[in-house]
N, C-alpha and C positions, 0 to 999 in steps of 0.2 A: 496571396489570397487576401482579399479585403475583409474587414470585420463585418459580420453579418448578424442577422437575427437568428434565433435558435432554429435548428432543423431537427425534425423527428424522423428517425429511420427505424422501422421494425427490426428487432434483433434477429428474427428468423429468416431475413432475406439478405443480410449484409454479405454473408459468405458466398451465397449463390450469385449475387450481383458481382462480387469480386471475381468469382470464377468466370463469369460471362465476359468480364473485361480483361481477363488474364492476370488478375492480382490475387495471389495466394495470401492467406493469413499467416503472419509470422508469429513467433513465440510470445512476443510482448502483447500483441493484440489478443492472443488467446486468453489473457487474464480476464477478459470479459465473459468467457465461457460461451462464445458464439457457436451456434450450430447451423448446419446447412439445412435450409428448408426444402420442401419438395413442390411447393405451389409455384405457379407461373408468376414472374415478377415483372412489373412495369417500372423501369428505372426513371426516377425523378431527376430532372436536370440539375436541381439544387444539390444533389448528392455528389456530383461528379468531381468537384474540386476537393472535397473533404474525404473521399473514400481512401486515397493513398495514406492519409494520416491515420485513419481508423484501422485499416487492414495491415499496414506496414510501418508502424511507428518505430522510431529510433530511440525513444525515451517514453516510459510510462510512469507518471508521477501521481500518487494519491495526495490530495490536499485536504487539510482539515483546518477550520478556523473557529476559534472560540472568541466571541465578541464580549464587550464590556457588560452587556445585559444578560450574559450567560447563554445567549442563543448560539447555535452551531451551524456551520456550513460544511458539507462534505461534497467534494467533487474530484474529478481527475483531469489531468492535463496530458495530452498526447502531442508529441513532437515528431516531425520528420526533419529533413535537412533545412527546409525553408519555411514551413508552415506549422501552425499549432492550433489547438482547439481545447476548450473546456468541454468535458464529456461527462454527463450524468446518465442515469438510467431509471426507468420505472419497470413495472412488471413486463411490459411488452416492447418498449422502444428505448433506443439510445437517444438522448437529448443532447445535441451537439451545437456549440456556439463557436464558429470559426473565428480566430483572431490571429494577428501577427504575433510571433514570439515576444517581440518587444512590448506589445500591448498587454500580453498575459503577465509579463514580469512587472510592469508598472501597476497593473490591477492588484496583484498580490501584495506588492510593497505598500500600496495606498491603504490597505487594511490596517497597517501599523502606524503610518503617518511619519512625518519628518520630526526630528528632534534637533536641539542645538548640540553643537560639538561639545563632548565632555571628555575629561581625562580617561585614558585607557585603563580599564579594570579587566584583568584576566586571571582565571584560575583553572588549571588543568586538574582533572580528577576522573575517577571511573564513572561509567554511566550509572551504576548502582548508587554511588554517592550523590550524583546529580538528582536521581529520583528521591533519595532519602532527604536531600536538602529541600526539595519541593514538597515532600510529605510533611516536613516540619512546618512549612508555610501553610499548608492546607489545614494542619491540626490547629495552628494558632487562629486561622480564619474561622474554623468551625467553632472554636471557643468564643471568639468575638461575636459570632452570630447568636450563640446561645446566651451571651451576656450583653445583648444589644443595648440594654438600659444603662450600661456602664462603659461608654465608648472610650473613656480615658484609661481603661485598664492596660497596664504596660507589663505586668508580670504574669507569667503563665506557668502552670505545672505541666512540664513536658517530660515524658520518659519513653523508653524504648517501646513499651507495649502500646501506649496511646498513639504514637506515631505509626507504628506498624499496623495497628487496627484501623486507623483512619485510612491508610492507603489500601489495605486489603478489602475493606467494605466498599469503598468507591470503585476500586478496580473490578471486583466481582460483580458489582451492579452495572459495570460498563459505563460509569458516570464520568465522562471525560471533561466535565465542566470544572473539575479540580485539576490542579497543575500536575501532580505526580501521576495519576492515571493517564492524563493526556500524553505526558512524555513517555510513559511505559508502553502505551498503545502504538507509539511510533517504532518500537523495536521490531526488527524484521523476524527475529527468532526468539521464541519464548524463553525466559530465564527468570527464575525466582530470585527476588532481591534479598540478599543477606543484610538485614538492617543493622545487626550488631557490628558487623565488619564495616559497613558503610558509615555508621556513626563514628566509629573509631577513626576512620579515614578523615572525616570532616573535622574531628577534634585535632588530629595531627596537623591539619592544614590551618588551624586557628580560626575556623568558621564557628565552631561551637565548643563548649566545655562539656565533656561526657565522662561521668563517673558514677559507678554503682547504678547504671542504667538511667540515671537522671540527666536531662539535657538542659543546658543554659546557652543562650545566644552570646557569643563572644562580642565584646564591645566593638571590635574592628569590623564586625559583620552586621551591625545594627542597621546601617543605611541600606545594605543589600536586602535584608529581610523587610524593612519598611517599604522599599520599592516594590518587591514582589507581592506584598500584601495589597498593594494598590494596582494590581494587574488590570490593564485595559483590554488588550487584544493578544491572543496567542495564535500563532500560525505554525502549523506542522506540515512538513513535506517528506514523503517517502518516495524515492526514485529508484527505478531499475532500468539498466541499459547494459549493452555489451561493450567491453573494452578488451582488446587483444584476445578475442575469442572467448572471453569469460564473462559470465553474467555478474554484474556489479550491483550491490545493494547499498544505498545511502539513505540516511535519515537525519533530519535536523529540525530544530524548533526556534522560533523567535518569540520573545515576549516584550510587548510594549508596556512600560510602566510610566509613572508620572514624568520622569526626566530622562529615561534611558530606553534604548532598544537592546535587549539582551539576546545573544546568540547561544544556543545550547546544542552541542554536537550530539547526534543520536547514535554514534558508534560506541563500542565498548570503552575505548579511550576517549573520554568526553572532555568537554571544555565549556566553561561559562565565561562569556566575554561581552562587553558592550560594543556597539557598532554605531557608526554614523549612517545616514540614509543612503549614501552612495555605496558603502560596503554592503548594506542590506540588499540593495538591488543587484549587486555583483554576485552575491551568494545565491540569490534566487535564480538568476540567469545560469549560474553554474549547475544548479540542481536540475534545471530543465533542459540543459544542453543535449543535443543529439549524440548518441553513441554510434557504434558500428552497426552495419546491417546485421540483424539477428538471423539465425537459422529459421527455416520455415517451421510452422507449428508441427509438433509431433502428433501424428494422427494414428489411431489404432488401426492396424491392418485390417482390411476388409476380408472377412473369411469367406472364401469361395466354397460353394457346396461340393462336398466330396463326391467324386464319381464312383458309382458302384461298379465293381469289377464284373465284367461280362463273363458268364460261364459259357465257354464254347463247347458245344456238344460234338462228339465225333460224327462224321458224315458216313463212315463205313464201318461195318461190323468187324470187331477185332478177332472174332472167332472164325468167320467164314469169308469175310471180305465183301459181303453183299452190301449194296448201297441202301441206306435207310430212306424210308419215306418220311416227309416232314411231319413232325409231331408224334412219330411212332415211339413206343416204349420198349418194344421187343423186335428183334430181327425177324423179318417175314420168312427168311430162308431157314435159319437154324433154331430160331426161338430164343437166342441169347438176349439177356436183359441189356438195354442200352445204358451205359454209365452216365 
């Protein structure tokens, strides 16, 4: 499939068009909540190549991008074995931009840009601790914004409550322009962050010093925090696909800072690690790779109208054996009531 301009397809006709062409909606496509329409549909020729990707994808990925100016981009990427497309929606239509998988991968990687090769930095930690780390960065950034007339401020009063409150307020407001809510929003399954436990974990790793609920940045981690405070672009991807008959859920994020591209694993056993540009492209390609053919969409069984039992009236009188006239209530011979 060649890269094309955007195509608009009404949501309420896609399933019907697929049925007409013998393409059933699979379970991944059902994430769009498509419903079968009843109106007569005229098939546009521009739909033909992209319909298999929309109705029978092998990978469904949600993509979120936070740019340096705090603007946001939300879209989806659908993949089949050979084709891909960016897919967004409005109230009535799916807005589809067909692209080759390779072009999609390069497009997403370009949002972060290339960096010079840097020594490997890697830290394994829990996802809660990753979110707590980002919440500390958000809290410092918030303090800096409030004290914008003192840009040289390097010491900050940080504690458990201020970091937890910073995260909770931004998360509850669904303000994903902040690092911690952005990362938390990638989680496939809701889970409350235990900040006290997570901060103790960061202290044990030597990232912070944590005592009596007070937080101080460890000297070894100052460069990391300085980089994260100068965030340029953040890219998040959540992917779902089938592997060995099981539905798999993956999530990860990338943060472009002044000198690094950081990779953050979105599974419960997380990891923070810097990447070069080729590694970035490889991980994006992995997230968008097609899985196995999914089952067909689960559809609610159509309830057929129940047939009323027919009451079969006797044709002959049980008392005298006389044949009944149609519609009679009593036997004309003996007068017995017809049951």
